[in-house]
C-alpha positions in Angstrom: 0.0 0.0 0.0 1.3 3.4 -1.0 1.9 5.9 1.8 1.3 9.7 1.5 5.1 10.1 1.2 5.2 7.7 -1.7 2.4 9.6 -3.4 4.1 12.9 -2.8 7.3 11.6 -4.3 5.4 10.4 -7.3 3.8 13.8 -7.7 7.2 15.5 -7.6 8.6 13.0 -10.1 5.6 13.5 -12.4 5.9 17.3 -12.3 9.6 17.0 -13.3 8.9 14.6 -16.2 6.0 16.8 -17.4 8.3 19.9 -17.2 10.9 18.1 -19.3 8.3 16.9 -21.8 6.9 20.5 -22.2 10.4 21.9 -22.8 11.3 19.2 -25.3 8.0 19.6 -27.1 8.6 23.4 -27.4 12.1 22.8 -28.9 10.8 20.2 -31.3 7.8 22.2 -32.2 10.0 25.2 -33.2 12.3 22.8 -35.2 9.2 21.4 -36.9 7.9 24.8 -37.9 11.2 25.8 -39.4 11.5 22.6 -41.3 7.9 22.9 -42.5 8.6 26.5 -43.8 11.7 25.4 -45.6 9.9 22.5 -47.3 7.0 24.7 -48.4 8.6 25.4 -51.7 9.1 21.7 -52.5 5.4 20.6 -52.2 2.8 20.6 -54.9 -0.6 21.8 -53.9 -2.0 18.3 -54.0 0.8 16.9 -51.8 0.2 19.7 -49.2 -3.5 19.0 -49.2 -3.0 15.3 -48.6 -0.4 15.9 -45.8 -2.5 18.6 -44.1 -5.6 16.4 -44.3 -3.9 13.5 -42.6 -2.1 15.6 -39.9 -4.4 18.6 -39.3 -6.2 17.1 -36.3 -3.1 15.9 -34.6 -1.3 19.2 -35.3 -4.2 21.2 -33.9 -4.2 19.1 -30.7 -0.5 19.4 -30.2 -0.6 23.1 -30.8 -3.5 23.5 -28.3 -1.6 21.5 -25.7 1.6 23.5 -26.3 -0.1 26.9 -26.2 -2.8 26.3 -23.6 -3.1 23.0 -21.8 0.5 22.1 -21.1 1.3 25.2 -19.0 -2.1 25.1 -17.3 -1.7 21.5 -16.3 1.8 22.1 -15.0 0.7 25.1 -12.9 -2.3 23.0 -11.6 0.1 20.3 -10.4 2.5 22.9 -8.8 -0.4 24.4 -6.9 -1.5 20.9 -5.7 2.1 20.2 -4.6 2.3 23.6 -2.9 -0.9 22.8 -1.0 0.5 19.5 0.1 3.7 21.3 1.2 1.7 23.6 3.3 -0.4 20.9 4.8 2.6 18.7 5.7 4.7 21.7 6.8 7.4 21.2 4.2 
């Protein structure tokens, strides 16, 4: 059975991993946007339409996570951790 200390440690670990993920995603997103803009001149209109049709939904979801949800979720977890710190006098 997990103790409160175990759960607290898992929360701290999850926050660290989420923070690393968000940072990596931001770097990779910027790289992807640069690559996409360089490849723009190589595509035909039909190729671009096929690609955008296949990846539009995922791209929109990743963009929404990066611009809105990722930071909000990270802040939410930090506030929960802060509340636990206060409760346990840490």
